[in-house]
LOKE-856122 format. One record per residue: residue number from 1; residue in one letter; x, z, y of N, C-alpha, C in turn. Coordinates in steps of 0.001 Angstrom, whole numbers, plus 500000, padded with zeros to 6 digits. Atoms other than C-alpha are relative to their C-alpha. Example, Ala and Ser with C-alpha at 12.3 -4.5 7.8 and 13.67 -1.06 7.14 Angstrom:
LOKE-856122
SITE   k r    n.X    n.Z    n.Y   ca.X   ca.Z   ca.Y    c.X    c.Z    c.Y
SITE   1 a 500890 500000 498810 512300 507800 495500 500900 500000 501200
SITE   2 s 499180 499940 498810 513670 507140 498940 499230 500730 501090
//
This chain:
LOKE-856122
SITE   k r    n.X    n.Z    n.Y   ca.X   ca.Z   ca.Y    c.X    c.Z    c.Y
SITE   1 x 500931 499344 499108 919542 683094 710807 500729 500332 501305
SITE   2 x 499435 499657 498693 920288 683337 714535 499619 501440 500349
SITE   3 x 500248 498652 499495 920599 686868 715995 500546 500061 501422
SITE   4 x 499595 500100 498598 920703 687305 719774 499118 500815 500927
SITE   5 x 500765 499564 498831 919553 688744 723088 500555 499160 501141
SITE   6 x 499491 500969 499030 919831 685965 725655 498907 499513 500940
SITE   7 x 500851 500716 499065 918328 684347 728707 500282 498517 499826
SITE   8 x 499870 501456 500076 917688 680614 728337 499726 499477 501403
SITE   9 x 500107 500532 498644 918277 678860 731658 500323 498515 499997
SITE  10 x 499649 501407 499854 918476 675287 732829 501471 499907 500383
SITE  11 x 498582 500171 499693 922049 674027 732970 500196 499913 501513
SITE  12 x 499773 500037 498548 923398 674688 736499 500529 498645 500464
SITE  13 x 499511 501243 499405 924253 671830 738833 501511 499878 499838
SITE  14 x 498547 500014 500144 927940 672783 738810 500455 501250 499264
SITE  15 x 499377 498880 500687 930032 674990 736573 501355 499545 499488
SITE  16 x 498703 500288 500602 933513 675201 735097 500110 500807 498713
SITE  17 x 499739 499242 501215 934909 676467 731821 500920 501163 500340
SITE  18 x 499206 498809 499739 936259 680008 731951 501073 500203 498951
SITE  19 x 498960 499639 500963 938975 681747 729986 499381 500229 498627
SITE  20 x 500489 499840 501380 938555 681689 726216 499897 501479 499644
SITE  21 x 500182 498646 500497 937301 684828 724515 499438 499922 498597
SITE  22 x 500518 499961 501354 936196 685923 721069 498899 501049 499928
SITE  23 x 501132 499093 500216 932795 687474 720312 499495 499779 498585
SITE  24 x 500429 500082 501393 931605 688258 716773 500982 499186 499161
SITE  25 x 498981 500749 500731 934850 686683 715608 499988 498513 500277
SITE  26 x 500117 501422 499678 933916 683331 717171 500732 499723 501311
SITE  27 x 499350 500365 498742 936276 681772 719756 499030 499194 500871
SITE  28 x 500972 500602 499083 934196 680786 722800 500638 499738 501354
SITE  29 x 499587 500275 498631 934668 679307 726260 498771 500142 500895
SITE  30 x 501185 499786 499164 932136 680796 728687 499980 499064 501217
SITE  31 x 500181 500805 498793 930752 678876 731649 500084 500923 501210
SITE  32 x 499836 499226 498776 931611 680073 735159 499664 499155 501209
SITE  33 x 500143 500684 498719 930995 679209 738783 501341 499363 500362
SITE  34 x 498734 500606 499583 933605 676848 740281 500870 500940 500848
SITE  35 x 499239 499049 499182 934621 679748 742585 500270 501299 499253
SITE  36 x 499798 498799 500806 934789 682284 739736 498714 500784 499847
SITE  37 x 501189 499216 500264 932262 684687 738321 498975 499194 499225
SITE  38 x 501025 500698 500793 929036 683765 736573 499490 498751 500705
SITE  39 x 500554 501206 499369 927447 680365 737129 498809 500345 500886
SITE  40 x 501180 499833 499154 924845 680046 739843 498872 499200 499366
SITE  41 x 501135 500667 500653 921524 679272 738141 499087 499478 501100
SITE  42 x 500602 500571 498807 920324 676983 740889 498869 499019 499722
SITE  43 x 501077 500949 500323 917734 674914 739015 498993 500670 499088
SITE  44 x 501058 499548 500890 914414 675761 737483 499713 498890 498996
SITE  45 x 500431 501024 500951 912918 673966 734522 498923 499145 500652
SITE  46 x 500983 500928 499442 910676 670970 735244 498612 500231 499401
SITE  47 x 501297 499621 500549 907734 672796 733664 499557 501295 500658
SITE  48 x 500524 498764 499426 905460 675502 734956 499926 501085 498932
SITE  49 x 500165 498836 500876 905069 678961 733480 498816 499754 499065
SITE  50 x 501215 500243 500789 901572 677964 732306 500227 498936 498927
SITE  51 x 499707 501042 500987 902848 674814 730567 500841 500546 498851
SITE  52 x 499169 499412 501047 905494 676788 728694 499156 500935 499134
SITE  53 x 500852 499083 500769 902973 679458 727702 499069 499218 499068
SITE  54 x 500873 500816 500849 900592 676765 726398 500776 499429 498813
SITE  55 x 499171 500505 501094 903433 675251 724356 500330 501084 498988
SITE  56 x 499705 498888 500906 904332 678647 722920 498776 500363 499163
SITE  57 x 501224 499643 500723 900713 679385 721984 499675 499017 498884
SITE  58 x 500232 500995 501047 900692 676195 719908 500866 500251 498762
SITE  59 x 499115 499709 501126 903433 677629 717666 499324 500959 499026
SITE  60 x 500617 499110 500990 902443 679344 714423 500417 501458 500208
SITE  61 x 499799 498553 499948 902112 683156 714498 500380 500527 501374
SITE  62 x 499592 499607 498650 902722 683293 718268 498900 500799 500674
SITE  63 x 500906 499200 499179 901116 685963 720446 500591 500062 501397
SITE  64 x 499557 499994 498602 901428 685501 724230 499040 500839 500832
SITE  65 x 500792 499177 499087 900229 688013 726800 499919 499305 501362
SITE  66 x 500145 500632 498682 898997 687038 730297 501170 500242 500954
SITE  67 x 498866 499712 499119 902092 688620 731893 501276 499254 499609
SITE  68 x 498835 500777 500412 904462 686238 730060 500759 500575 498822
SITE  69 x 499364 499429 501189 905477 688583 727239 499461 499269 498774
SITE  70 x 500465 500602 501245 905347 686991 723800 500779 500573 498833
SITE  71 x 499360 499546 501226 906166 687924 720239 499567 499080 498874
SITE  72 x 500279 500835 501156 906393 685910 717063 500876 500517 498859
SITE  73 x 499252 499507 501155 907483 686885 713572 499729 499100 498803
SITE  74 x 500165 500776 501214 907932 685273 710216 500977 500463 498941
SITE  75 x 499085 499694 501092 909918 685248 707023 500584 498696 499487
SITE  76 x 499335 501156 500592 912462 682825 705659 500995 500512 498963
SITE  77 x 499112 499612 501097 914285 683141 702338 499983 501513 499792
SITE  78 x 500224 498561 500234 912844 686652 701928 500613 500899 501066
SITE  79 x 499475 499218 498882 914309 687742 705269 499005 499936 501153
SITE  80 x 500957 499931 498899 911934 688923 707980 500742 499755 501315
SITE  81 x 499436 500229 498680 912585 687734 711525 498930 500212 501062
SITE  82 x 500928 499787 498885 911019 688437 714926 500703 499702 501316
SITE  83 x 499522 500257 498644 911474 687258 718508 499028 500647 500976
SITE  84 x 500740 499494 498848 910299 689217 721537 500524 499232 501197
SITE  85 x 499562 500798 498865 910365 687166 724715 499223 500286 501258
SITE  86 x 500644 499845 498698 909457 687102 728385 500285 498749 500814
SITE  87 x 499862 501155 499116 908860 684198 730770 500124 500475 501443
SITE  88 x 499795 499674 498592 910069 684337 734391 499902 498711 500809
SITE  89 x 500140 501197 499176 909092 681905 737143 500578 500219 501391
SITE  90 x 499507 500003 498631 910431 681011 740575 499433 498770 500680
SITE  91 x 500610 501089 499237 908572 678885 743125 499170 499079 499107
SITE  92 x 500962 500696 500849 905897 677868 740604 500615 499205 498842
SITE  93 x 499353 500639 501142 908422 676605 738015 500621 501088 499132
SITE  94 x 499385 499018 500885 909863 678370 734995 501485 500130 500345
SITE  95 x 498583 499742 499693 913205 679978 735887 500797 500280 498741
SITE  96 x 499273 499676 501221 914194 681462 732547 499057 500568 498952
SITE  97 x 500705 499405 501125 913031 682609 729148 500964 501009 499373
SITE  98 x 499178 498995 500660 914423 685875 727809 499556 500114 498549
SITE  99 x 500289 499929 501429 914649 686069 724006 500839 501099 499367
SITE 100 x 499281 498920 500684 915579 689038 721827 499522 500078 498562
SITE 101 x 500371 499858 501403 915665 689200 718049 500768 499058 499109
SITE 102 x 499389 500924 500945 916356 686813 715215 498964 498984 499556
SITE 103 x 500889 501049 500509 914917 683570 713882 500839 498894 499385
SITE 104 x 499291 501172 500535 915837 680462 711910 500273 498981 501116
SITE 105 x 499631 501019 499011 917507 677616 713818 498835 499068 500317
SITE 106 x 501113 500929 499788 914441 675397 713338 498957 500595 500948
SITE 107 x 500976 499383 499098 912169 677909 715082 500584 500133 501403
SITE 108 x 499340 499937 498698 914699 678393 717874 499841 498664 500724
SITE 109 x 500198 501330 499410 914488 674621 718458 498596 499855 500585
SITE 110 x 501377 500069 499492 910705 674930 718857 499855 500761 501309
SITE 111 x 500038 499233 498748 911175 677608 721521 500622 499185 501129
SITE 112 x 499345 500813 498979 913603 675368 723396 499171 498781 500381
SITE 113 x 500832 501166 499707 911250 672389 723115 498910 500326 501013
SITE 114 x 501026 499616 499022 908659 674341 725121 500541 499943 501423
SITE 115 x 499348 500072 498682 911185 674167 728012 500376 498571 500396
SITE 116 x 499642 501390 499721 911666 670391 727799 501279 499554 499321
SITE 117 x 498802 500326 500774 914742 670488 725543 499606 499039 498885
SITE 118 x 498597 500232 499661 916517 668342 724392 500230 499129 501232
SITE 119 x 499817 500831 498807 915874 666085 727406 500574 500821 501159
SITE 120 x 499477 499097 498983 916631 669082 729635 501072 500878 499362
SITE 121 x 498903 499195 500539 920006 670729 728990 499831 501467 500375
SITE 122 x 500118 498562 499778 920040 674497 728638 501360 500669 499812
SITE 123 x 498881 499101 500248 922650 677238 728803 499387 501344 499638
SITE 124 x 500513 498703 500433 922319 680717 727360 500915 501108 500481
SITE 125 x 499286 498857 499448 923341 683918 729074 499821 501169 499037
SITE 126 x 500070 498865 500913 924178 686683 726599 499793 501261 500819
SITE 127 x 500383 498870 499159 922487 689756 728042 500997 501148 499898
SITE 128 x 499106 498856 500151 924686 692508 726600 501454 499660 500292
SITE 129 x 498606 500390 499840 927953 690583 726719 500317 499515 501404
SITE 130 x 499804 500435 498624 927445 689248 730252 500738 498684 500141
SITE 131 x 499366 501314 499910 928666 685709 729519 498953 498918 499795
SITE 132 x 500891 501149 500142 927024 682297 729712 500699 498959 499138
SITE 133 x 499449 500961 500946 927533 679774 726927 499210 498702 500010
SITE 134 x 500701 501258 500250 926720 676156 726310 499103 500208 498782
SITE 135 x 500908 499894 501148 923978 675587 723774 500766 499977 498672
SITE 136 x 499246 500114 501244 926452 674539 721068 500789 501258 499673
SITE 137 x 499233 498775 500238 928685 677572 721492 499071 501184 499731
SITE 138 x 500969 498940 500268 925651 679850 721644 499569 499970 498541
SITE 139 x 500455 500111 501386 924480 678532 718285 501064 500504 499022
SITE 140 x 498928 499480 500853 927874 679268 716714 500029 501526 500042
SITE 141 x 499981 498550 499819 927846 682798 718144 498790 500653 499343
SITE 142 x 501238 499407 500509 924201 683464 717180 499962 500026 498473
SITE 143 x 499930 500031 501459 924951 682552 713548 501010 500999 499427
SITE 144 x 498934 499124 500481 927972 684852 713320 499460 501387 499658
SITE 145 x 500394 498662 500425 927731 688258 711673 500080 500976 501160
SITE 146 x 500051 498975 498961 926709 691042 714032 500789 501208 499502
SITE 147 x 499254 498785 500332 929101 693992 714065 499647 501082 501003
SITE 148 x 500270 498888 499091 928728 697426 715617 501238 500280 500832
SITE 149 x 498910 499708 499083 930877 698115 718655 500221 501505 500066
SITE 150 x 499748 498566 499851 932585 701493 719114 499486 500534 501332
SITE 151 x 500464 499584 498680 931152 701580 722649 498496 500184 500011
SITE 152 x 501409 499632 499865 927781 703360 722829 499107 499309 498975
SITE 153 x 500816 500610 501042 926591 701730 719620 499553 498587 500315
SITE 154 x 500399 501371 499622 926351 698333 721335 500346 499035 498878
SITE 155 x 499738 501043 501002 926219 695239 719176 500662 498845 500721
SITE 156 x 499327 501144 499375 928535 692335 719868 500087 498838 499047
//
């Protein structure tokens, strides 16, 4: 079961690999701007907000609001899961999808498909951790056991 709070964005035009770090016990290499700092998310998805919302509404148990908020829940192997999400657009195209919660990998794939994945490459920005990961590294991290941080009860 994946557990996360992340923004799904289209892979930037340019990026480099940053210094290695470990989150949830998983060694990761975050993506950075070629000049340092976070990558510049300079591309929108090739789909409109309305197209993504229509794709989401076709998924089982999905509830989408007119403002782009959506929620979906289910159960797998006697474990309940739920995703709360929000769609954001820029210049009439989808800029990013924010996702928070947990879900099976197969359902996560369905969410990404609404963005044009796998033909369109995505990166995932971890909201609380402030790092951007490739899809593959994100999946490793999202599967790892969540632990409680000593800092303000944050989860890492």
